[in-house]
mmCIF file of the N, C-alpha and C atoms, coordinates in Angstrom:
data_MODEL
# 
_entry.id   MODEL 
# 
loop_
_atom_site.group_PDB 
_atom_site.id 
_atom_site.type_symbol 
_atom_site.label_atom_id 
_atom_site.label_alt_id 
_atom_site.label_comp_id 
_atom_site.label_asym_id 
_atom_site.label_entity_id 
_atom_site.label_seq_id 
_atom_site.pdbx_PDB_ins_code 
_atom_site.Cartn_x 
_atom_site.Cartn_y 
_atom_site.Cartn_z 
_atom_site.occupancy 
_atom_site.B_iso_or_equiv 
_atom_site.pdbx_formal_charge 
_atom_site.auth_seq_id 
_atom_site.auth_comp_id 
_atom_site.auth_asym_id 
_atom_site.auth_atom_id 
_atom_site.pdbx_PDB_model_num 
ATOM 1   N N  . LEU A 1 1  ? 10.566 -13.916 1.324   1.00 0.00 ? 1  LEU A N  1 
ATOM 2   C CA . LEU A 1 1  ? 11.990 -13.690 1.464   1.00 0.00 ? 1  LEU A CA 1 
ATOM 3   C C  . LEU A 1 1  ? 12.382 -14.212 2.840   1.00 0.00 ? 1  LEU A C  1 
ATOM 4   N N  . VAL A 1 2  ? 13.307 -15.148 2.881   1.00 0.00 ? 2  VAL A N  1 
ATOM 5   C CA . VAL A 1 2  ? 13.760 -15.731 4.144   1.00 0.00 ? 2  VAL A CA 1 
ATOM 6   C C  . VAL A 1 2  ? 15.184 -15.259 4.406   1.00 0.00 ? 2  VAL A C  1 
ATOM 7   N N  . GLY A 1 3  ? 15.447 -14.916 5.659   1.00 0.00 ? 3  GLY A N  1 
ATOM 8   C CA . GLY A 1 3  ? 16.784 -14.475 6.027   1.00 0.00 ? 3  GLY A CA 1 
ATOM 9   C C  . GLY A 1 3  ? 16.919 -14.454 7.535   1.00 0.00 ? 3  GLY A C  1 
ATOM 10  N N  . THR A 1 4  ? 17.974 -13.827 7.987   1.00 0.00 ? 4  THR A N  1 
ATOM 11  C CA . THR A 1 4  ? 18.202 -13.726 9.426   1.00 0.00 ? 4  THR A CA 1 
ATOM 12  C C  . THR A 1 4  ? 18.140 -12.265 9.856   1.00 0.00 ? 4  THR A C  1 
ATOM 13  N N  . LEU A 1 5  ? 17.626 -12.076 11.060  1.00 0.00 ? 5  LEU A N  1 
ATOM 14  C CA . LEU A 1 5  ? 17.537 -10.752 11.659  1.00 0.00 ? 5  LEU A CA 1 
ATOM 15  C C  . LEU A 1 5  ? 17.780 -10.921 13.143  1.00 0.00 ? 5  LEU A C  1 
ATOM 16  N N  . ASN A 1 6  ? 18.831 -10.271 13.637  1.00 0.00 ? 6  ASN A N  1 
ATOM 17  C CA . ASN A 1 6  ? 19.200 -10.368 15.056  1.00 0.00 ? 6  ASN A CA 1 
ATOM 18  C C  . ASN A 1 6  ? 19.398 -11.818 15.498  1.00 0.00 ? 6  ASN A C  1 
ATOM 19  N N  . GLY A 1 7  ? 20.006 -12.614 14.612  1.00 0.00 ? 7  GLY A N  1 
ATOM 20  C CA . GLY A 1 7  ? 20.333 -13.996 14.957  1.00 0.00 ? 7  GLY A CA 1 
ATOM 21  C C  . GLY A 1 7  ? 19.203 -14.990 14.806  1.00 0.00 ? 7  GLY A C  1 
ATOM 22  N N  . SER A 1 8  ? 18.015 -14.538 14.423  1.00 0.00 ? 8  SER A N  1 
ATOM 23  C CA . SER A 1 8  ? 16.877 -15.442 14.249  1.00 0.00 ? 8  SER A CA 1 
ATOM 24  C C  . SER A 1 8  ? 16.452 -15.475 12.788  1.00 0.00 ? 8  SER A C  1 
ATOM 25  N N  . GLN A 1 9  ? 15.986 -16.639 12.340  1.00 0.00 ? 9  GLN A N  1 
ATOM 26  C CA . GLN A 1 9  ? 15.482 -16.745 10.983  1.00 0.00 ? 9  GLN A CA 1 
ATOM 27  C C  . GLN A 1 9  ? 14.084 -16.151 10.923  1.00 0.00 ? 9  GLN A C  1 
ATOM 28  N N  . VAL A 1 10 ? 13.849 -15.303 9.929   1.00 0.00 ? 10 VAL A N  1 
ATOM 29  C CA . VAL A 1 10 ? 12.548 -14.669 9.742   1.00 0.00 ? 10 VAL A CA 1 
ATOM 30  C C  . VAL A 1 10 ? 12.118 -14.795 8.283   1.00 0.00 ? 10 VAL A C  1 
ATOM 31  N N  . GLU A 1 11 ? 10.820 -14.729 8.077   1.00 0.00 ? 11 GLU A N  1 
ATOM 32  C CA . GLU A 1 11 ? 10.264 -14.759 6.726   1.00 0.00 ? 11 GLU A CA 1 
ATOM 33  C C  . GLU A 1 11 ? 9.473  -13.481 6.515   1.00 0.00 ? 11 GLU A C  1 
ATOM 34  N N  . LEU A 1 12 ? 9.800  -12.767 5.441   1.00 0.00 ? 12 LEU A N  1 
ATOM 35  C CA . LEU A 1 12 ? 9.126  -11.511 5.112   1.00 0.00 ? 12 LEU A CA 1 
ATOM 36  C C  . LEU A 1 12 ? 8.293  -11.708 3.859   1.00 0.00 ? 12 LEU A C  1 
ATOM 37  N N  . SER A 1 13 ? 7.072  -11.194 3.849   1.00 0.00 ? 13 SER A N  1 
ATOM 38  C CA . SER A 1 13 ? 6.212  -11.295 2.679   1.00 0.00 ? 13 SER A CA 1 
ATOM 39  C C  . SER A 1 13 ? 6.533  -10.166 1.701   1.00 0.00 ? 13 SER A C  1 
ATOM 40  N N  . SER A 1 14 ? 5.965  -10.257 0.517   1.00 0.00 ? 14 SER A N  1 
ATOM 41  C CA . SER A 1 14 ? 6.180  -9.199  -0.472  1.00 0.00 ? 14 SER A CA 1 
ATOM 42  C C  . SER A 1 14 ? 5.660  -7.862  0.049   1.00 0.00 ? 14 SER A C  1 
ATOM 43  N N  . GLN A 1 15 ? 4.557  -7.877  0.815   1.00 0.00 ? 15 GLN A N  1 
ATOM 44  C CA . GLN A 1 15 ? 4.024  -6.635  1.372   1.00 0.00 ? 15 GLN A CA 1 
ATOM 45  C C  . GLN A 1 15 ? 4.996  -6.007  2.367   1.00 0.00 ? 15 GLN A C  1 
ATOM 46  N N  . ASP A 1 16 ? 5.828  -6.838  3.003   1.00 0.00 ? 16 ASP A N  1 
ATOM 47  C CA . ASP A 1 16 ? 6.799  -6.334  3.979   1.00 0.00 ? 16 ASP A CA 1 
ATOM 48  C C  . ASP A 1 16 ? 7.992  -5.643  3.320   1.00 0.00 ? 16 ASP A C  1 
ATOM 49  N N  . VAL A 1 17 ? 8.355  -6.059  2.099   1.00 0.00 ? 17 VAL A N  1 
ATOM 50  C CA . VAL A 1 17 ? 9.614  -5.587  1.523   1.00 0.00 ? 17 VAL A CA 1 
ATOM 51  C C  . VAL A 1 17 ? 9.487  -4.773  0.240   1.00 0.00 ? 17 VAL A C  1 
ATOM 52  N N  . LEU A 1 18 ? 8.379  -4.878  -0.471  1.00 0.00 ? 18 LEU A N  1 
ATOM 53  C CA . LEU A 1 18 ? 8.253  -4.116  -1.711  1.00 0.00 ? 18 LEU A CA 1 
ATOM 54  C C  . LEU A 1 18 ? 8.014  -2.649  -1.404  1.00 0.00 ? 18 LEU A C  1 
ATOM 55  N N  . VAL A 1 19 ? 8.776  -1.786  -2.054  1.00 0.00 ? 19 VAL A N  1 
ATOM 56  C CA . VAL A 1 19 ? 8.631  -0.348  -1.850  1.00 0.00 ? 19 VAL A CA 1 
ATOM 57  C C  . VAL A 1 19 ? 7.271  0.095   -2.383  1.00 0.00 ? 19 VAL A C  1 
ATOM 58  N N  . ASP A 1 20 ? 6.911  -0.344  -3.582  1.00 0.00 ? 20 ASP A N  1 
ATOM 59  C CA . ASP A 1 20 ? 5.585  -0.066  -4.153  1.00 0.00 ? 20 ASP A CA 1 
ATOM 60  C C  . ASP A 1 20 ? 4.851  -1.391  -4.152  1.00 0.00 ? 20 ASP A C  1 
ATOM 61  N N  . ASN A 1 21 ? 4.118  -1.683  -3.078  1.00 0.00 ? 21 ASN A N  1 
ATOM 62  C CA . ASN A 1 21 ? 3.506  -3.002  -2.960  1.00 0.00 ? 21 ASN A CA 1 
ATOM 63  C C  . ASN A 1 21 ? 2.143  -3.073  -3.634  1.00 0.00 ? 21 ASN A C  1 
ATOM 64  N N  . ASN A 1 22 ? 1.998  -2.396  -4.751  1.00 0.00 ? 22 ASN A N  1 
ATOM 65  C CA . ASN A 1 22 ? 0.808  -2.452  -5.580  1.00 0.00 ? 22 ASN A CA 1 
ATOM 66  C C  . ASN A 1 22 ? 0.777  -3.809  -6.278  1.00 0.00 ? 22 ASN A C  1 
ATOM 67  N N  . ALA A 1 23 ? -0.207 -4.646  -5.949  1.00 0.00 ? 23 ALA A N  1 
ATOM 68  C CA . ALA A 1 23 ? -0.271 -6.005  -6.481  1.00 0.00 ? 23 ALA A CA 1 
ATOM 69  C C  . ALA A 1 23 ? -0.344 -6.018  -8.002  1.00 0.00 ? 23 ALA A C  1 
ATOM 70  N N  . SER A 1 24 ? -0.962 -5.025  -8.617  1.00 0.00 ? 24 SER A N  1 
ATOM 71  C CA . SER A 1 24 ? -1.074 -5.014  -10.075 1.00 0.00 ? 24 SER A CA 1 
ATOM 72  C C  . SER A 1 24 ? 0.290  -4.842  -10.738 1.00 0.00 ? 24 SER A C  1 
ATOM 73  N N  . ALA A 1 25 ? 1.262  -4.299  -10.022 1.00 0.00 ? 25 ALA A N  1 
ATOM 74  C CA . ALA A 1 25 ? 2.604  -4.130  -10.577 1.00 0.00 ? 25 ALA A CA 1 
ATOM 75  C C  . ALA A 1 25 ? 3.296  -5.473  -10.761 1.00 0.00 ? 25 ALA A C  1 
ATOM 76  N N  . LEU A 1 26 ? 2.833  -6.515  -10.049 1.00 0.00 ? 26 LEU A N  1 
ATOM 77  C CA . LEU A 1 26 ? 3.447  -7.826  -10.149 1.00 0.00 ? 26 LEU A CA 1 
ATOM 78  C C  . LEU A 1 26 ? 2.681  -8.784  -11.059 1.00 0.00 ? 26 LEU A C  1 
ATOM 79  N N  . ARG A 1 27 ? 1.652  -8.318  -11.717 1.00 0.00 ? 27 ARG A N  1 
ATOM 80  C CA . ARG A 1 27 ? 0.905  -9.173  -12.642 1.00 0.00 ? 27 ARG A CA 1 
ATOM 81  C C  . ARG A 1 27 ? 1.724  -9.381  -13.904 1.00 0.00 ? 27 ARG A C  1 
ATOM 82  N N  . PHE A 1 28 ? 1.645  -10.595 -14.446 1.00 0.00 ? 28 PHE A N  1 
ATOM 83  C CA . PHE A 1 28 ? 2.381  -10.868 -15.665 1.00 0.00 ? 28 PHE A CA 1 
ATOM 84  C C  . PHE A 1 28 ? 1.662  -11.952 -16.449 1.00 0.00 ? 28 PHE A C  1 
ATOM 85  N N  . SER A 1 29 ? 2.050  -12.119 -17.692 1.00 0.00 ? 29 SER A N  1 
ATOM 86  C CA . SER A 1 29 ? 1.485  -13.130 -18.572 1.00 0.00 ? 29 SER A CA 1 
ATOM 87  C C  . SER A 1 29 ? 2.591  -14.076 -18.991 1.00 0.00 ? 29 SER A C  1 
ATOM 88  N N  . LEU A 1 30 ? 2.279  -15.362 -19.025 1.00 0.00 ? 30 LEU A N  1 
ATOM 89  C CA . LEU A 1 30 ? 3.293  -16.336 -19.441 1.00 0.00 ? 30 LEU A CA 1 
ATOM 90  C C  . LEU A 1 30 ? 3.316  -16.542 -20.950 1.00 0.00 ? 30 LEU A C  1 
ATOM 91  N N  . ARG A 1 31 ? 2.558  -15.750 -21.676 1.00 0.00 ? 31 ARG A N  1 
ATOM 92  C CA . ARG A 1 31 ? 2.554  -15.891 -23.129 1.00 0.00 ? 31 ARG A CA 1 
ATOM 93  C C  . ARG A 1 31 ? 3.865  -15.405 -23.738 1.00 0.00 ? 31 ARG A C  1 
ATOM 94  N N  . ASN A 1 32 ? 4.464  -14.439 -23.119 1.00 0.00 ? 32 ASN A N  1 
ATOM 95  C CA . ASN A 1 32 ? 5.732  -13.884 -23.596 1.00 0.00 ? 32 ASN A CA 1 
ATOM 96  C C  . ASN A 1 32 ? 6.673  -13.757 -22.413 1.00 0.00 ? 32 ASN A C  1 
ATOM 97  N N  . PHE A 1 33 ? 7.969  -13.741 -22.692 1.00 0.00 ? 33 PHE A N  1 
ATOM 98  C CA . PHE A 1 33 ? 8.960  -13.539 -21.638 1.00 0.00 ? 33 PHE A CA 1 
ATOM 99  C C  . PHE A 1 33 ? 8.778  -12.150 -21.057 1.00 0.00 ? 33 PHE A C  1 
ATOM 100 N N  . GLN A 1 34 ? 8.769  -12.069 -19.744 1.00 0.00 ? 34 GLN A N  1 
ATOM 101 C CA . GLN A 1 34 ? 8.689  -10.776 -19.077 1.00 0.00 ? 34 GLN A CA 1 
ATOM 102 C C  . GLN A 1 34 ? 9.680  -10.729 -17.931 1.00 0.00 ? 34 GLN A C  1 
ATOM 103 N N  . GLU A 1 35 ? 10.244 -9.578  -17.723 1.00 0.00 ? 35 GLU A N  1 
ATOM 104 C CA . GLU A 1 35 ? 11.129 -9.353  -16.590 1.00 0.00 ? 35 GLU A CA 1 
ATOM 105 C C  . GLU A 1 35 ? 10.381 -8.494  -15.586 1.00 0.00 ? 35 GLU A C  1 
ATOM 106 N N  . LEU A 1 36 ? 10.266 -9.000  -14.369 1.00 0.00 ? 36 LEU A N  1 
ATOM 107 C CA . LEU A 1 36 ? 9.596  -8.238  -13.323 1.00 0.00 ? 36 LEU A CA 1 
ATOM 108 C C  . LEU A 1 36 ? 10.629 -7.394  -12.604 1.00 0.00 ? 36 LEU A C  1 
ATOM 109 N N  . ARG A 1 37 ? 10.309 -6.124  -12.397 1.00 0.00 ? 37 ARG A N  1 
ATOM 110 C CA . ARG A 1 37 ? 11.229 -5.229  -11.719 1.00 0.00 ? 37 ARG A CA 1 
ATOM 111 C C  . ARG A 1 37 ? 10.528 -4.557  -10.554 1.00 0.00 ? 37 ARG A C  1 
ATOM 112 N N  . GLY A 1 38 ? 11.314 -4.222  -9.547  1.00 0.00 ? 38 GLY A N  1 
ATOM 113 C CA . GLY A 1 38 ? 10.777 -3.516  -8.402  1.00 0.00 ? 38 GLY A CA 1 
ATOM 114 C C  . GLY A 1 38 ? 11.888 -3.218  -7.421  1.00 0.00 ? 38 GLY A C  1 
ATOM 115 N N  . SER A 1 39 ? 11.574 -2.463  -6.419  1.00 0.00 ? 39 SER A N  1 
ATOM 116 C CA . SER A 1 39 ? 12.544 -2.116  -5.389  1.00 0.00 ? 39 SER A CA 1 
ATOM 117 C C  . SER A 1 39 ? 12.132 -2.744  -4.068  1.00 0.00 ? 39 SER A C  1 
ATOM 118 N N  . LEU A 1 40 ? 13.133 -3.262  -3.358  1.00 0.00 ? 40 LEU A N  1 
ATOM 119 C CA . LEU A 1 40 ? 12.910 -3.850  -2.048  1.00 0.00 ? 40 LEU A CA 1 
ATOM 120 C C  . LEU A 1 40 ? 13.504 -2.947  -0.978  1.00 0.00 ? 40 LEU A C  1 
ATOM 121 N N  . SER A 1 41 ? 12.856 -2.916  0.155   1.00 0.00 ? 41 SER A N  1 
ATOM 122 C CA . SER A 1 41 ? 13.381 -2.221  1.317   1.00 0.00 ? 41 SER A CA 1 
ATOM 123 C C  . SER A 1 41 ? 13.469 -3.249  2.440   1.00 0.00 ? 41 SER A C  1 
ATOM 124 N N  . LEU A 1 42 ? 14.702 -3.623  2.791   1.00 0.00 ? 42 LEU A N  1 
ATOM 125 C CA . LEU A 1 42 ? 14.916 -4.651  3.803   1.00 0.00 ? 42 LEU A CA 1 
ATOM 126 C C  . LEU A 1 42 ? 15.169 -4.007  5.158   1.00 0.00 ? 42 LEU A C  1 
ATOM 127 N N  . PRO A 1 43 ? 14.694 -4.643  6.229   1.00 0.00 ? 43 PRO A N  1 
ATOM 128 C CA . PRO A 1 43 ? 14.938 -4.094  7.563   1.00 0.00 ? 43 PRO A CA 1 
ATOM 129 C C  . PRO A 1 43 ? 16.431 -4.004  7.870   1.00 0.00 ? 43 PRO A C  1 
ATOM 130 N N  . THR A 1 44 ? 16.830 -3.026  8.633   1.00 0.00 ? 44 THR A N  1 
ATOM 131 C CA . THR A 1 44 ? 18.224 -2.877  9.036   1.00 0.00 ? 44 THR A CA 1 
ATOM 132 C C  . THR A 1 44 ? 18.668 -4.138  9.766   1.00 0.00 ? 44 THR A C  1 
ATOM 133 N N  . GLY A 1 45 ? 19.799 -4.687  9.356   1.00 0.00 ? 45 GLY A N  1 
ATOM 134 C CA . GLY A 1 45 ? 20.341 -5.877  9.988   1.00 0.00 ? 45 GLY A CA 1 
ATOM 135 C C  . GLY A 1 45 ? 19.840 -7.185  9.390   1.00 0.00 ? 45 GLY A C  1 
ATOM 136 N N  . PHE A 1 46 ? 18.931 -7.104  8.412   1.00 0.00 ? 46 PHE A N  1 
ATOM 137 C CA . PHE A 1 46 ? 18.388 -8.312  7.778   1.00 0.00 ? 46 PHE A CA 1 
ATOM 138 C C  . PHE A 1 46 ? 19.380 -8.834  6.751   1.00 0.00 ? 46 PHE A C  1 
ATOM 139 N N  . THR A 1 47 ? 19.684 -10.143 6.813   1.00 0.00 ? 47 THR A N  1 
ATOM 140 C CA . THR A 1 47 ? 20.551 -10.789 5.834   1.00 0.00 ? 47 THR A CA 1 
ATOM 141 C C  . THR A 1 47 ? 19.720 -11.781 5.042   1.00 0.00 ? 47 THR A C  1 
ATOM 142 N N  . PRO A 1 48 ? 19.450 -11.515 3.745   1.00 0.00 ? 48 PRO A N  1 
ATOM 143 C CA . PRO A 1 48 ? 18.626 -12.417 2.953   1.00 0.00 ? 48 PRO A CA 1 
ATOM 144 C C  . PRO A 1 48 ? 19.358 -13.723 2.636   1.00 0.00 ? 48 PRO A C  1 
ATOM 145 N N  . LEU A 1 49 ? 18.630 -14.829 2.685   1.00 0.00 ? 49 LEU A N  1 
ATOM 146 C CA . LEU A 1 49 ? 19.180 -16.146 2.382   1.00 0.00 ? 49 LEU A CA 1 
ATOM 147 C C  . LEU A 1 49 ? 18.556 -16.756 1.132   1.00 0.00 ? 49 LEU A C  1 
ATOM 148 N N  . ARG A 1 50 ? 17.228 -16.693 1.025   1.00 0.00 ? 50 ARG A N  1 
ATOM 149 C CA . ARG A 1 50 ? 16.548 -17.266 -0.132  1.00 0.00 ? 50 ARG A CA 1 
ATOM 150 C C  . ARG A 1 50 ? 15.228 -16.537 -0.369  1.00 0.00 ? 50 ARG A C  1 
ATOM 151 N N  . ILE A 1 51 ? 14.745 -16.695 -1.585  1.00 0.00 ? 51 ILE A N  1 
ATOM 152 C CA . ILE A 1 51 ? 13.489 -16.063 -1.982  1.00 0.00 ? 51 ILE A CA 1 
ATOM 153 C C  . ILE A 1 51 ? 12.616 -17.110 -2.664  1.00 0.00 ? 51 ILE A C  1 
ATOM 154 N N  . THR A 1 52 ? 11.335 -17.097 -2.334  1.00 0.00 ? 52 THR A N  1 
ATOM 155 C CA . THR A 1 52 ? 10.382 -18.007 -2.959  1.00 0.00 ? 52 THR A CA 1 
ATOM 156 C C  . THR A 1 52 ? 9.452  -17.191 -3.836  1.00 0.00 ? 52 THR A C  1 
ATOM 157 N N  . VAL A 1 53 ? 9.305  -17.637 -5.077  1.00 0.00 ? 53 VAL A N  1 
ATOM 158 C CA . VAL A 1 53 ? 8.420  -16.984 -6.036  1.00 0.00 ? 53 VAL A CA 1 
ATOM 159 C C  . VAL A 1 53 ? 7.242  -17.917 -6.272  1.00 0.00 ? 53 VAL A C  1 
ATOM 160 N N  . LYS A 1 54 ? 6.043  -17.361 -6.168  1.00 0.00 ? 54 LYS A N  1 
ATOM 161 C CA . LYS A 1 54 ? 4.839  -18.164 -6.334  1.00 0.00 ? 54 LYS A CA 1 
ATOM 162 C C  . LYS A 1 54 ? 3.956  -17.510 -7.390  1.00 0.00 ? 54 LYS A C  1 
ATOM 163 N N  . ALA A 1 55 ? 3.536  -18.298 -8.381  1.00 0.00 ? 55 ALA A N  1 
ATOM 164 C CA . ALA A 1 55 ? 2.633  -17.814 -9.429  1.00 0.00 ? 55 ALA A CA 1 
ATOM 165 C C  . ALA A 1 55 ? 1.292  -18.529 -9.284  1.00 0.00 ? 55 ALA A C  1 
ATOM 166 N N  . THR A 1 56 ? 0.231  -17.758 -9.152  1.00 0.00 ? 56 THR A N  1 
ATOM 167 C CA . THR A 1 56 ? -1.108 -18.298 -9.010  1.00 0.00 ? 56 THR A CA 1 
ATOM 168 C C  . THR A 1 56 ? -1.897 -17.967 -10.270 1.00 0.00 ? 56 THR A C  1 
ATOM 169 N N  . PRO A 1 57 ? -2.292 -18.981 -11.049 1.00 0.00 ? 57 PRO A N  1 
ATOM 170 C CA . PRO A 1 57 ? -3.023 -18.723 -12.290 1.00 0.00 ? 57 PRO A CA 1 
ATOM 171 C C  . PRO A 1 57 ? -4.376 -18.067 -12.036 1.00 0.00 ? 57 PRO A C  1 
ATOM 172 N N  . GLN A 1 58 ? -4.703 -17.107 -12.860 1.00 0.00 ? 58 GLN A N  1 
ATOM 173 C CA . GLN A 1 58 ? -6.009 -16.457 -12.769 1.00 0.00 ? 58 GLN A CA 1 
ATOM 174 C C  . GLN A 1 58 ? -7.060 -17.452 -13.248 1.00 0.00 ? 58 GLN A C  1 
ATOM 175 N N  . GLY A 1 59 ? -8.121 -17.614 -12.514 1.00 0.00 ? 59 GLY A N  1 
ATOM 176 C CA . GLY A 1 59 ? -9.173 -18.532 -12.908 1.00 0.00 ? 59 GLY A CA 1 
ATOM 177 C C  . GLY A 1 59 ? -8.945 -19.962 -12.455 1.00 0.00 ? 59 GLY A C  1 
ATOM 178 N N  . GLY A 1 60 ? -7.967 -20.178 -11.588 1.00 0.00 ? 60 GLY A N  1 
ATOM 179 C CA . GLY A 1 60 ? -7.725 -21.525 -11.071 1.00 0.00 ? 60 GLY A CA 1 
ATOM 180 C C  . GLY A 1 60 ? -6.539 -22.184 -11.724 1.00 0.00 ? 60 GLY A C  1 
ATOM 181 N N  . GLY A 1 61 ? -6.281 -23.408 -11.331 1.00 0.00 ? 61 GLY A N  1 
ATOM 182 C CA . GLY A 1 61 ? -5.137 -24.141 -11.850 1.00 0.00 ? 61 GLY A CA 1 
ATOM 183 C C  . GLY A 1 61 ? -4.091 -24.311 -10.779 1.00 0.00 ? 61 GLY A C  1 
ATOM 184 N N  . ALA A 1 62 ? -3.064 -25.049 -11.120 1.00 0.00 ? 62 ALA A N  1 
ATOM 185 C CA . ALA A 1 62 ? -2.014 -25.364 -10.156 1.00 0.00 ? 62 ALA A CA 1 
ATOM 186 C C  . ALA A 1 62 ? -1.111 -24.160 -9.901  1.00 0.00 ? 62 ALA A C  1 
ATOM 187 N N  . VAL A 1 63 ? -0.833 -23.914 -8.636  1.00 0.00 ? 63 VAL A N  1 
ATOM 188 C CA . VAL A 1 63 ? 0.098  -22.862 -8.236  1.00 0.00 ? 63 VAL A CA 1 
ATOM 189 C C  . VAL A 1 63 ? 1.514  -23.365 -8.513  1.00 0.00 ? 63 VAL A C  1 
ATOM 190 N N  . VAL A 1 64 ? 2.325  -22.497 -9.093  1.00 0.00 ? 64 VAL A N  1 
ATOM 191 C CA . VAL A 1 64 ? 3.720  -22.832 -9.378  1.00 0.00 ? 64 VAL A CA 1 
ATOM 192 C C  . VAL A 1 64 ? 4.579  -22.084 -8.375  1.00 0.00 ? 64 VAL A C  1 
ATOM 193 N N  . GLU A 1 65 ? 5.467  -22.806 -7.697  1.00 0.00 ? 65 GLU A N  1 
ATOM 194 C CA . GLU A 1 65 ? 6.314  -22.204 -6.661  1.00 0.00 ? 65 GLU A CA 1 
ATOM 195 C C  . GLU A 1 65 ? 7.745  -22.675 -6.854  1.00 0.00 ? 65 GLU A C  1 
ATOM 196 N N  . ARG A 1 66 ? 8.684  -21.738 -6.746  1.00 0.00 ? 66 ARG A N  1 
ATOM 197 C CA . ARG A 1 66 ? 10.098 -22.080 -6.873  1.00 0.00 ? 66 ARG A CA 1 
ATOM 198 C C  . ARG A 1 66 ? 10.907 -21.235 -5.899  1.00 0.00 ? 66 ARG A C  1 
ATOM 199 N N  . THR A 1 67 ? 11.874 -21.867 -5.247  1.00 0.00 ? 67 THR A N  1 
ATOM 200 C CA . THR A 1 67 ? 12.729 -21.175 -4.296  1.00 0.00 ? 67 THR A CA 1 
ATOM 201 C C  . THR A 1 67 ? 14.138 -21.058 -4.878  1.00 0.00 ? 67 THR A C  1 
ATOM 202 N N  . PHE A 1 68 ? 14.732 -19.871 -4.722  1.00 0.00 ? 68 PHE A N  1 
ATOM 203 C CA . PHE A 1 68 ? 16.075 -19.581 -5.212  1.00 0.00 ? 68 PHE A CA 1 
ATOM 204 C C  . PHE A 1 68 ? 16.927 -19.105 -4.039  1.00 0.00 ? 68 PHE A C  1 
ATOM 205 N N  . SER A 1 69 ? 18.203 -19.445 -4.049  1.00 0.00 ? 69 SER A N  1 
ATOM 206 C CA . SER A 1 69 ? 19.098 -18.837 -3.070  1.00 0.00 ? 69 SER A CA 1 
ATOM 207 C C  . SER A 1 69 ? 19.193 -17.354 -3.422  1.00 0.00 ? 69 SER A C  1 
ATOM 208 N N  . TRP A 1 70 ? 19.500 -16.518 -2.452  1.00 0.00 ? 70 TRP A N  1 
ATOM 209 C CA . TRP A 1 70 ? 19.593 -15.084 -2.690  1.00 0.00 ? 70 TRP A CA 1 
ATOM 210 C C  . TRP A 1 70 ? 20.632 -14.778 -3.757  1.00 0.00 ? 70 TRP A C  1 
ATOM 211 N N  . ASN A 1 71 ? 21.786 -15.451 -3.686  1.00 0.00 ? 71 ASN A N  1 
ATOM 212 C CA . ASN A 1 71 ? 22.836 -15.213 -4.677  1.00 0.00 ? 71 ASN A CA 1 
ATOM 213 C C  . ASN A 1 71 ? 22.384 -15.615 -6.078  1.00 0.00 ? 71 ASN A C  1 
ATOM 214 N N  . GLU A 1 72 ? 21.659 -16.720 -6.185  1.00 0.00 ? 72 GLU A N  1 
ATOM 215 C CA . GLU A 1 72 ? 21.145 -17.169 -7.472  1.00 0.00 ? 72 GLU A CA 1 
ATOM 216 C C  . GLU A 1 72 ? 20.159 -16.147 -8.031  1.00 0.00 ? 72 GLU A C  1 
ATOM 217 N N  . ALA A 1 73 ? 19.311 -15.614 -7.179  1.00 0.00 ? 73 ALA A N  1 
ATOM 218 C CA . ALA A 1 73 ? 18.305 -14.639 -7.618  1.00 0.00 ? 73 ALA A CA 1 
ATOM 219 C C  . ALA A 1 73 ? 18.955 -13.353 -8.121  1.00 0.00 ? 73 ALA A C  1 
ATOM 220 N N  . LEU A 1 74 ? 20.102 -12.991 -7.577  1.00 0.00 ? 74 LEU A N  1 
ATOM 221 C CA . LEU A 1 74 ? 20.774 -11.754 -7.986  1.00 0.00 ? 74 LEU A CA 1 
ATOM 222 C C  . LEU A 1 74 ? 21.596 -11.915 -9.259  1.00 0.00 ? 74 LEU A C  1 
ATOM 223 N N  . SER A 1 75 ? 21.868 -13.137 -9.660  1.00 0.00 ? 75 SER A N  1 
ATOM 224 C CA . SER A 1 75 ? 22.719 -13.328 -10.848 1.00 0.00 ? 75 SER A CA 1 
ATOM 225 C C  . SER A 1 75 ? 21.940 -13.342 -12.126 1.00 0.00 ? 75 SER A C  1 
# 
């Protein structure tokens, strides 16, 4: 998650912002459509700009990465 905090651009990892940062909660299968849900806790004064989602295949393979604007991610 990239945004601004106190006038500087910062990047926060999922461990920094997920309320329940249990990695197994974010596991999914591409065999069927799935909606991932969770709660974020952002630092006071943080303004989110964009979010990058990265999928790493189990057992190897190409990592898939896509970046969305914050507004796009919320729609």
